C-alpha positions as CSV (number, residue, x, y, z in Angstrom):
1,M,28.6,-5.4,22.5
2,S,25.4,-3.5,23.0
3,V,22.4,-4.7,21.1
4,V,19.7,-2.4,19.7
5,E,16.3,-3.5,20.8
6,A,13.9,-3.6,17.9
7,E,10.3,-4.4,17.1
8,Q,9.4,-7.1,14.6
9,P,11.8,-6.5,11.7
10,H,10.2,-4.7,8.8
11,L,11.2,-3.4,5.4
12,R,11.5,0.4,5.0
13,V,11.9,2.5,1.9
14,S,12.3,6.2,1.4
15,A,9.1,8.0,1.6
16,A,10.2,10.2,-1.2
17,N,9.8,7.4,-3.8
18,G,6.2,6.8,-2.9
19,H,6.3,3.0,-3.0
20,S,4.6,0.9,-0.3
21,N,6.6,-1.9,1.4
22,K,4.6,-4.6,-0.4
23,E,5.1,-3.0,-3.8
24,A,8.8,-2.6,-3.1
25,L,9.6,-6.2,-2.2
26,N,10.0,-7.5,-5.8
27,E,10.2,-4.3,-7.8
28,R,13.1,-3.5,-10.0
29,I,13.5,0.2,-10.5
30,P,15.1,2.1,-13.4
31,P,18.9,2.8,-13.1
32,A,19.5,5.7,-10.7
33,E,22.8,6.6,-12.3
34,S,23.5,7.9,-15.8
35,A,25.9,5.8,-17.7
36,S,27.4,5.9,-21.2
37,V,26.4,2.3,-21.7
38,E,23.2,0.4,-21.0
39,D,22.9,-0.3,-17.2
40,K,21.9,-3.9,-16.5
41,F,22.3,-3.9,-12.7
42,F,19.3,-4.8,-10.5
43,W,18.4,-1.5,-9.0
44,T,16.0,-1.5,-6.0
45,Y,14.5,0.7,-3.3
46,T,14.5,-2.1,-0.7
47,E,16.6,-2.1,2.4
48,E,19.6,-4.4,2.5
49,P,18.6,-7.8,4.1
50,H,21.1,-8.2,6.8
51,R,19.9,-5.8,9.5
52,S,16.4,-7.1,9.4
53,R,17.5,-10.6,9.6
54,R,19.9,-9.7,12.5
55,M,17.0,-8.2,14.5
56,A,14.8,-11.2,13.8
57,I,17.6,-13.6,14.9
58,I,18.2,-11.6,18.1
59,K,14.5,-11.7,18.8
60,A,14.3,-15.5,18.2
61,H,17.7,-16.4,19.7
62,P,18.9,-13.6,22.1
63,E,21.8,-15.9,23.2
64,V,23.6,-15.2,19.9
65,T,24.8,-11.9,21.3
66,K,27.0,-13.8,23.7
67,L,29.1,-15.0,20.7
68,C,30.3,-11.4,20.0
69,G,33.8,-10.3,21.0
70,P,37.5,-10.7,20.2
71,E,39.0,-14.1,19.4
72,P,42.4,-14.6,21.0
73,L,43.4,-17.3,18.5
74,T,43.5,-14.8,15.7
75,K,46.8,-13.2,16.6
76,W,48.6,-16.6,16.8
77,V,47.3,-17.7,13.4
78,V,48.5,-14.4,12.0
79,L,51.9,-14.9,13.6
80,G,52.2,-18.4,12.2
81,V,51.2,-17.5,8.7
82,V,53.5,-14.4,8.6
83,S,56.4,-16.5,9.8
84,T,55.6,-19.1,7.2
85,Q,55.7,-16.5,4.4
86,L,58.9,-14.9,5.6
87,T,60.6,-18.3,5.9
88,C,59.6,-19.2,2.3
89,A,60.8,-15.8,1.1
90,Y,64.2,-16.3,2.7
91,L,64.6,-19.8,1.4
92,L,63.8,-18.7,-2.1
93,R,66.3,-15.8,-2.0
94,N,68.6,-17.4,-4.5
95,T,65.9,-19.0,-6.7
96,S,65.0,-17.6,-10.1
97,I,61.5,-16.2,-10.3
98,L,61.0,-18.4,-13.4
99,D,62.0,-21.6,-11.6
100,W,59.2,-24.0,-11.2
101,R,59.9,-24.4,-7.5
102,F,59.5,-20.6,-7.1
103,I,56.2,-20.5,-9.0
104,A,54.8,-23.6,-7.3
105,T,55.7,-22.4,-3.8
106,A,54.1,-19.0,-4.6
107,Y,50.9,-20.5,-5.8
108,F,50.3,-23.4,-3.4
109,I,51.8,-21.9,-0.2
110,G,52.3,-18.2,-0.9
111,A,48.9,-17.5,-2.5
112,T,47.0,-19.5,0.1
113,S,48.9,-17.8,2.9
114,N,48.4,-14.3,1.6
115,Q,44.8,-15.0,1.0
116,N,44.6,-16.0,4.6
117,L,46.3,-12.7,5.6
118,F,43.9,-10.7,3.4
119,L,41.1,-12.2,5.4
120,A,42.9,-11.8,8.7
121,I,43.0,-8.1,8.0
122,H,39.3,-8.4,7.1
123,E,38.6,-10.0,10.5
124,I,40.8,-7.5,12.4
125,S,39.0,-4.5,10.7
126,H,36.1,-5.4,12.9
127,N,38.3,-5.2,16.0
128,L,38.0,-9.0,16.6
129,A,41.5,-9.8,17.5
130,F,41.9,-7.5,20.6
131,R,39.6,-5.3,22.6
132,S,42.0,-2.4,22.0
133,G,41.4,-0.6,18.7
134,F,45.1,0.4,18.6
135,A,46.2,-3.2,19.1
136,N,44.0,-4.3,16.3
137,R,45.6,-1.7,14.0
138,L,49.1,-2.9,14.9
139,L,48.2,-6.5,14.2
140,A,46.7,-5.5,10.8
141,V,49.9,-3.8,9.9
142,F,51.9,-6.8,10.9
143,A,49.6,-9.1,8.9
144,N,50.1,-6.8,5.9
145,L,53.9,-7.2,5.8
146,P,54.1,-10.4,3.7
147,I,51.5,-9.0,1.2
148,G,54.2,-6.9,-0.3
149,V,52.0,-3.8,-0.8
150,P,50.0,-2.2,2.0
151,Y,46.3,-2.0,2.1
152,S,45.2,-2.6,5.7
153,A,44.9,1.0,6.7
154,A,42.8,1.9,3.6
155,F,40.8,-1.4,3.7
156,R,39.1,-0.8,7.1
157,P,37.0,2.3,6.3
158,Y,36.1,1.0,2.9
159,H,35.1,-2.4,4.3
160,L,33.0,-1.0,7.2
161,T,31.3,1.3,4.7
162,H,30.5,-1.8,2.6
163,H,28.7,-3.2,5.6
164,K,26.8,0.0,6.3
165,S,26.0,0.7,2.6
166,L,25.7,-2.7,0.9
167,G,24.8,-2.1,-2.7
168,V,24.6,1.7,-2.4
169,A,26.0,3.3,-5.5
170,G,28.8,5.7,-4.8
171,L,29.5,4.3,-1.3
172,D,29.9,0.5,-1.6
173,T,33.4,0.3,-3.3
174,D,32.8,-3.5,-3.8
175,L,30.4,-2.6,-6.7
176,P,31.6,-2.5,-10.3
177,T,30.7,0.5,-12.4
178,A,28.5,0.2,-15.4
179,L,31.5,0.9,-17.7
180,E,33.5,-1.9,-16.0
181,A,30.6,-4.3,-16.2
182,F,30.1,-3.5,-19.9
183,F,33.8,-4.1,-20.9
184,L,34.2,-7.2,-18.7
185,D,30.9,-8.9,-19.7
186,S,32.5,-11.6,-21.9
187,V,34.4,-14.8,-21.4
188,L,37.7,-12.9,-22.0
189,G,36.6,-9.9,-19.8
190,K,35.5,-12.1,-16.9
191,T,38.7,-14.2,-17.2
192,F,40.6,-10.9,-16.9
193,F,38.6,-9.9,-13.9
194,C,39.1,-13.2,-12.1
195,T,42.8,-13.2,-12.9
196,F,43.5,-9.6,-11.8
197,Q,41.0,-9.2,-9.0
198,I,43.7,-7.9,-6.6
199,L,44.2,-4.9,-8.9
200,F,40.6,-3.9,-8.3
201,Y,41.4,-3.2,-4.6
202,A,43.2,-0.2,-3.3
203,L,47.0,-0.6,-2.9
204,R,49.5,1.9,-1.7
205,P,53.3,2.2,-1.6
206,H,54.9,-0.2,0.9
207,L,58.6,0.7,1.0
208,S,60.1,0.4,4.4
209,F,59.5,-3.3,5.1
210,D,60.3,-4.2,1.5
211,Y,63.6,-2.3,1.7
212,L,64.6,-4.0,5.0
213,L,63.7,-7.4,3.6
214,T,65.8,-7.0,0.5
215,R,68.7,-5.6,2.6
216,A,68.5,-8.5,5.1
217,T,68.5,-11.2,2.4
218,G,70.7,-9.5,-0.1
219,S,68.3,-10.3,-2.9
220,L,65.1,-9.0,-4.5
221,Q,63.7,-12.6,-4.9
222,P,62.0,-12.6,-1.5
223,L,60.1,-9.4,-2.4
224,Y,59.2,-10.9,-5.8
225,Y,58.0,-14.0,-4.0
226,L,55.7,-12.0,-1.7
227,I,54.3,-9.9,-4.5
228,M,53.7,-12.9,-6.7
229,S,52.0,-14.6,-3.7
230,S,49.6,-11.7,-3.3
231,F,48.9,-11.5,-7.1
232,L,48.1,-15.2,-7.2
233,A,46.1,-15.0,-4.0
234,G,43.7,-12.7,-5.8
235,S,43.8,-14.5,-9.1
236,L,42.7,-17.8,-10.4
237,H,43.1,-19.5,-7.1
238,P,40.5,-21.6,-5.3
239,C,40.5,-19.4,-2.2
240,A,40.0,-16.3,-4.4
241,G,36.6,-17.6,-5.4
242,H,35.1,-15.9,-2.3
243,F,35.6,-12.4,-3.9
244,I,32.9,-13.3,-6.5
245,A,30.9,-15.8,-4.4
246,E,30.0,-13.3,-1.7
247,H,27.8,-10.7,-3.5
248,Y,27.3,-11.5,-7.2
249,F,24.0,-13.2,-7.7
250,F,23.8,-16.6,-9.5
251,S,20.1,-16.9,-9.5
252,K,19.9,-17.0,-13.3
253,V,22.3,-19.9,-13.6
254,K,20.7,-23.1,-14.7
255,G,21.6,-26.6,-13.5
256,G,22.1,-25.9,-9.8
257,G,25.1,-25.1,-7.8
258,T,23.6,-22.6,-5.4
259,E,20.8,-24.6,-3.8
260,S,20.1,-23.9,-0.2
261,L,21.0,-26.4,2.5
262,A,17.3,-27.0,3.0
263,E,16.9,-27.9,-0.7
264,L,19.9,-30.2,-0.6
265,K,18.4,-32.1,2.3
266,T,15.2,-32.8,0.4
267,K,16.8,-33.1,-3.0
268,P,16.9,-37.0,-3.2
269,A,13.2,-37.2,-2.5
270,A,12.2,-34.2,-4.8
271,P,14.3,-33.6,-7.9
272,K,15.1,-29.9,-8.5
273,S,13.4,-29.9,-11.9
274,E,10.1,-30.8,-10.3
275,T,10.3,-28.5,-7.3
276,P,10.2,-24.8,-7.8
277,R,12.7,-22.9,-5.6
278,A,11.1,-20.7,-2.9
279,L,13.3,-17.7,-3.9
280,D,12.7,-17.8,-7.6
281,N,10.1,-15.1,-7.5
282,L,11.9,-12.8,-5.2
283,A,14.6,-10.2,-5.9
284,P,18.0,-11.7,-6.4
285,P,19.9,-12.7,-3.2
286,E,22.6,-10.2,-2.4
287,T,24.8,-12.4,-0.3
288,Y,25.8,-16.0,-0.6
289,S,27.4,-18.3,2.0
290,Y,29.8,-21.2,1.4
291,Y,30.1,-24.0,3.9
292,G,32.9,-26.0,2.3
293,P,36.4,-27.0,3.5
294,L,38.2,-23.9,2.2
295,N,36.8,-22.0,5.1
296,I,39.5,-23.6,7.2
297,L,42.1,-21.5,5.3
298,T,40.1,-18.3,5.1
299,Y,38.8,-17.4,8.6
300,N,35.3,-18.8,7.7
301,V,34.7,-15.9,5.3
302,G,32.5,-18.3,3.4
303,L,29.8,-17.9,6.1
304,H,29.2,-14.5,4.6
305,N,25.5,-14.1,5.3
306,E,26.3,-14.9,8.9
307,H,29.2,-12.4,8.9
308,H,27.1,-9.6,7.4
309,D,24.2,-10.3,9.8
310,F,26.6,-10.2,12.8
311,P,29.9,-8.5,12.0
312,A,30.9,-8.5,15.7
313,I,31.0,-12.2,15.9
314,P,34.5,-13.6,15.3
315,W,35.3,-16.2,12.7
316,T,35.6,-19.1,15.2
317,K,31.9,-18.7,16.3
318,L,30.2,-18.2,13.0
319,H,29.4,-21.9,12.7
320,K,27.8,-21.7,16.1
321,L,25.7,-18.7,15.0
322,H,24.6,-20.8,12.0
323,Q,23.7,-23.7,14.2
324,I,21.7,-21.6,16.6
325,A,19.8,-19.8,13.9
326,A,19.6,-22.6,11.3
327,E,16.0,-21.8,10.4
328,F,17.2,-18.4,9.1
329,Y,20.2,-19.6,7.1
330,E,19.3,-23.1,5.8
331,P,16.6,-21.7,3.4
332,L,19.1,-19.3,1.8
333,P,20.9,-20.1,-1.5
334,C,24.6,-21.0,-0.9
335,H,27.6,-22.0,-3.0
336,R,29.0,-25.5,-2.7
337,S,32.4,-24.7,-4.4
338,W,34.5,-21.6,-4.9
339,V,36.2,-23.3,-7.9
340,W,32.7,-23.8,-9.4
341,V,32.0,-20.1,-8.8
342,I,35.0,-18.9,-10.7
343,W,34.4,-21.4,-13.6
344,T,30.7,-20.5,-13.8
345,F,31.3,-16.8,-13.6
346,I,33.7,-16.9,-16.5
347,W,31.8,-19.4,-18.8
348,D,28.1,-19.0,-18.0
349,Q,26.5,-16.1,-19.9
350,N,23.8,-15.9,-17.2
351,V,26.2,-14.6,-14.6
352,G,28.7,-11.8,-14.9
353,P,29.7,-8.3,-13.7
354,W,26.1,-7.0,-14.1
355,C,24.8,-9.5,-11.5
356,R,24.8,-7.1,-8.5
357,V,22.0,-5.4,-6.7
358,K,22.4,-1.6,-6.4
359,R,20.7,1.1,-4.4
360,A,20.4,4.7,-5.3
361,Q,20.2,6.0,-1.8
362,G,20.9,5.2,1.8
363,G,24.0,4.0,3.5
364,R,26.7,5.8,5.4
365,V,30.4,6.3,5.0
366,V,32.5,4.9,7.9
367,G,35.6,6.7,8.8
368,G,35.1,9.2,6.1
369,G,32.3,11.2,7.6
370,S,29.0,11.9,6.0
371,G,28.1,15.2,7.5
372,K,28.7,17.2,4.4
373,S,25.8,15.6,2.6
374,K,22.7,17.8,2.5
375,T,20.5,14.8,2.8
376,P,21.8,12.6,5.6
377,A,22.0,9.0,4.5
378,G,20.8,6.1,6.6
379,R,20.6,2.4,6.1
380,S,20.5,1.2,2.5
381,G,17.2,1.9,0.9
382,E,16.0,4.7,3.3
383,T,16.6,8.4,4.0
384,I,16.9,9.7,7.5
385,S,14.6,12.6,8.2
386,A,17.1,14.5,10.4
387,P,20.8,14.3,11.1
388,P,21.9,12.1,14.1
389,T,22.7,14.0,17.2
390,T,25.8,12.0,17.9
391,G,28.5,10.2,15.9
392,E,26.1,7.2,15.7
393,E,22.5,7.0,14.6
394,E,19.9,7.0,17.3
395,G,17.0,4.7,18.0
396,D,16.9,1.6,15.9
397,G,19.4,2.9,13.4
398,W,22.9,1.5,12.7
399,K,25.3,1.8,15.6
400,E,29.0,1.3,15.4
401,S,28.7,-1.5,18.0
402,E,26.7,-3.5,15.4
403,L,29.7,-3.6,13.2
404,Q,32.5,-4.1,15.7
405,C,33.1,-4.6,19.4
């Protein structure tokens, strides 16, 4: 992976908005989109935080770039999990979908396995299983088979765009719309959102494998098992907590739960109520990490600040990145429990669908092309003065190698 050399990281904003860097740090701007309901998102001009932190970490610890590259273990994990799911599907071919054994297997084994496969596809989208892009695509399709419905092909461009355009309205498909946030901003609405999270992601017809599976087993039950597993994987399941934990900010939640590792280390000597948090006066954090045991089942997706800072580092080396650059990550707020995240998101009125940071400009579509735009879009929170001369941005701009190997 090539690394872009950079000066001391700095925040940049569009010159068109006339704000200085110092003024932009904490400023909340009016909503940049018109909506039929009151817009309560946190809109900002500031650049997304991950590129600047990546450059700072590279400057302080240049050895982290040696962590980048494919992880050979990934393909074997995928093979094992796919085999497990197909075995379960076959064994349940004569079991009623309403049988407790069917439902329990789908929740405890199937949902956990398919959540693992969701995140395998996430890992593979960064070309981190093989050096060959084509081999990575094939593995993603294979990992997609037990999910019951395909999304691996559509997921990759959407996800890489999410990295390039974090929080940028109209580009980052991970963002809820104002209308969605308005209707889901209640205990009932948030419960619906947490239960049917998988329906908020793009799914496309997946017929060939499903047909072969039902023909080979002589039953529709295996297909029902795989589909139920996928539904439960994106529903009220502990591992599904990462969907909310990653980018919804919990900075308004009272009583703790998102203290930084640095705060947790000093907590016994200094109670939280007496010690103001260093980030309380800053704009809401846009990304949270989680360092708990469920990372074992989810390709370390909980180390999400680390992943966004260095998308080309594979899952097996994210803890090493954290260890090397601990001074950058330990002061950041983090979640201690994904189950707590789901529970708090539903029941706490201080967190909900509105708790996202949005940007009115910047970013770039990956895989979809952005050349049709009259104003070329750059990193989140800035506007490029001229179109790039190649398929990648020049100078200290984003390069595809920063997202994948």
